[in-house]
C-alpha positions, 0 to 999 in steps of 0.5 A: 453556521456551516454552509453546504449544498444539499444536492447533489451529493455525489461529487466527482472530478469536475472542471476547475472552479474559482480558487478560494483566496483570503480564507480565514482558518475556521475556528470550529470547522465542520470537517478535519482531514488528517493527511494531505496525500492525494486521498486527503486532498481529493476529499477536501476538494470534494467537500469544497465543491459541495459548498463545505469550505470550513475544513482544516487539513492536518499534515504531519510533514512539510509537504503535500502528496503523501506517498507521491514524493519526489526527490532531488538526486544527482541533479535530477528529479526522481520519484521515491514513491508512486512512479507509473500511470496507466492510461492508454488502451483500456476501456476507461480513462484514468483520472490521474493520467488525464490530469497528467496530460492536462499539465503536460507532465513528462511521461515515458512508456515503459518498455518491458519487451526486452526482459527475455533478452536481458535476464541474468543468471546468478553467476553472470551471463544471460539466460537464453531468450527462448528459455525466459520466454517459455518461463514467462509464458507458463507464468502468464497461463497460470495467471490467466487461469487464476483470473478466470477462477477469480471472476467465477468466484466474484459472480457467486452469490453471497459473501464469505463469512467472517472468521474469528482468527488473526495471524500472529503478526496481526496480534503483534500489530494490535499490541504495537509490538512489530519486530523491527530491529535485528535483535527483535527479529531474531527473537521473534524468529526463535519464538515463531518461525522456529516453531511454525516453519513460516513467519508470523504474518502467515500463521493463524493465532487461533490455531497456534497459540497456546501451543497445545503440545507444550501445554499438554506434554510439557515444555521440555524438548527431547532431541531424537538420536536413535539408529531407528530414526524418528519414523518409529513414532511418525505414524502414531503422530499422523493419526492425531491429525487424520481427522482434520479436514480444512473447509473450502473457501472461495478464495486462495492465495496466488501461491495456492493457484500455482500449486493447483496447476503444479507450477510452483516456482523453484529455480532462480529463473522461475522465481525471478519471473514470478517476482516480476509478475507478482511481487513487483505488482503487489509488494508482497509474495504470492503466498500472502496475496489474495487471488480473488482480489488481485487477478485480473488486475482492474487498473490494467483492464480498465486503463490499459496495460501500458505503464507510463513512467513519470520523469518530470522536474515538477514531480508526480506530485504536480498532479496533487498540486493541480488538484489542490490549486482548484480550491486552495489559495496559492502564491506561485507554487506555494500553498498560502491557504490557512486551512492546511496545517503542515508539520502537525502530527496528529496523536489523538482523536477523541470522538463522540456523537457530538463531534471530534477533538483532534490533538497534535504532538505540537500541542494544538487542539482542533474540534469539528463535526467529523474527521476524515483519517487518510493515513496509510493502513500501515499507520493505522496499524501502528500506535501513532494515532490513538483513538478515544474511546478505542475503536471497536473490536471489529474495526481493529481486526479489519485494520490489523488483518490487512497488509501493508507492503513495502516497495523499495527503489534504490537509486544509484548514479555512476561515473560512467555507463557500463550497462546496455542501452537502446531499444529493449534494454530498459529493464533487466532481471537478476535471477538469484537462488534467494527469491527477491534478491536485487531482482528488477533493474531499470536504467534511466537513459531514456528519461534522463540521457547521460545521467548514468542512473540505475535503480533496483526494485525490491519488496517485502522481506528484502526491503525490510532487510535493506532498511535495517542495514547500513548504506555501505552494506547495501553498496557492497551487495549492489556491487557484488550483483552488478559485477556478476552481471557486467564484470569486475571492471565497473566503477562504484556508485558516486551517489546512492539514495535508499528510501525507507518507507517501512521505517518512516512512522508517517507511512509504515510502508509503500502501499497496501495489498489484499491478503488471502483469507481477508473477506469482502465483508471484512473490507467493508468494515475497514471502510466503515466509519465509526461515528464521526470518524471516517477512513479513506486511502488507497486501501479502501478502494477495491478495484484500484487498491495500491494505485494512486488512482485508487487513493484519489477516487477513495477520497472522493467517495469518503467525502461524499459519505461525510457530506451525507453524514453532515446532512443527516446530523443537520436534519437531526438537529433541526428535528430536535429543535422543532420537537422542543419548541412546542413543548416549551410553548405549552408550558409557558 
C-alpha cells in the first residue's frame, strides 16, 4: 500500500530531514520520475517530504544534475552548463543561492563594468569607451520602455487566444525531421529560406504552405532580365496584398520593440551590444524572443542584478547533491539509494487511467500510478521518448511551438596569458559584421589565477555551426579573432573543450526561451498533465524560465500536482469499493 500524508499538500524547501537508508527499490512504485536533473531531484524530494517514498528515478546518463554539469579541464573544474547564480540586492531570496552559501560553494561576482573599455573592432583595436557607453545606454533605454510595455500588457484582463498556426520548424519537429547535418541544412535552406527570406523557425506554416503562387500559376520560375526592369509589374503585384491587414496582439518580439523605437542594431558595435543584452540572456536572437514574457527579467528583479559565477572544484552540481542527500542514501559522495537508476534511457511511456508503463532502451519495464517527465523541452520535441497513446494535438502543439535555445561556452587554455587582467578586464566583446560571431569573451584569472583559461560564448545559429564543424576549424576561427584583438604573436591554445548541447540526444539544447506569439494559454497547456503523465522542468516555470532556480521550483510545483493526483485517485478507489460492497451484500 502506498503511504502518503494527506496534508499539507503544498511542499516547499524545508530543513534537512532524516536520510532514508537501506531502502529497497519498490517493485511497483507510486511515481516514476524520468530525469535526474535539478527539477527531477526537487520533485522526488517533495514527494519524499509528503510521505511518498516509493518512487523510482530513471536517469539516462551516469550522473545526476542534468544541464548542471561540471567538467575537468586543464586541472580545473569548469561548468559547461549552468554557471551563474543571482542572489544579492533583490526583494526575494534565490533558493539555490541560499543553498550555495550553506555549503560554502565558491562564487565570484561577475564584473561587467569594464565592457565599455574592452570592446574590440572587427579588424582590431578598441572602440572608444564613450561610443560603447552611448550604444549601451540607447539599448538600455529601449529595454526599459519594453519592460514598461510588457507590464502594461501583463495587467490587461483576459488571455490572448490560441492560434491554429505553427512555424515550419515546428512542423519539422513534429515530423522528427529537424535538419542537423550540413547537407540537410542546405537542402532545407533551398526549400524554405530561399523562398521565404527567413528561416523556418520564423515562418508560419499556415500562411506559407502550400505555396499558392506555385499552385495557382505553376512551378516554372521565369527569370526577369528586361531593360525596363521588374518594376513594370510591381504595382500589379502590390495590389494583390493591399487588403491584408494584420491584427494586433498583446505581445511583440524584442526586435519589433526595437523597430517601434527606430533602433534596430545594424553596425557591428550595435549588434554586439544588442547580443550582450539579449542573446547572452535568452540564448536566441530578439527576432524570436517574446517581449512580454522576457522583460522585465524576473530573476534579476527578484534576486538582484549581481551575477555570481560558480567556480568550485565540487561543481555547481554540488547543490543538486545537497538536495539529494536530504532524502537519498549516500556513501561518501556516491549515491547508493536503489531508487535511482542511472544509465536508463526511457524510450516509451504507455499511459492509461490505471497508471503508466515505462520502458527503457536497456530492456527494463517499470509500472507506476503516475510519471513525472523532467526532460528538456528539446528532448520532448525529439523522438527520444514515444508516448502511447500519442499525446493529444493540443499538447504536441504546445511542445513543438516552444523554443529550446543553445548556449555554447568554448574553453581554451594557453601556454601563457596575453590578454589584459586586473579590475575591469574580466569580460571583453568582439564586434563583427556577422552577428554573434565569437562575441563575448571572459577570462578566468579571478577565479583560477595562473590557469591561463579563456572562454568565448555563442548561441543559436553560431552554436549550431560550431557543433557541426571540426575542432581544428573552430581553433582556426578562434585564433583569427584573437589575433585581430591581440596581435599575431600569440600562441595557439594547448587545450580546448567544446560542449555540444544541441547534438546531445539527452538534452537537445541548453535552456528554453519564450518565443514571440506563444500565448499564456498555450504555456498552460505545456505544463498541463495528460492523465497520469506530468511534465516539469525550467521550461514550465514562468518567472524564472531558463534558470536553474526555475527548474528547482518547477519540480516542487509538479510534485505537489502529483500528490493531489494521487490523493484524488485514492479517494476514487475507496469510493468505488464502498459503492460495490452494499450491492454485493444485497445480492447475497
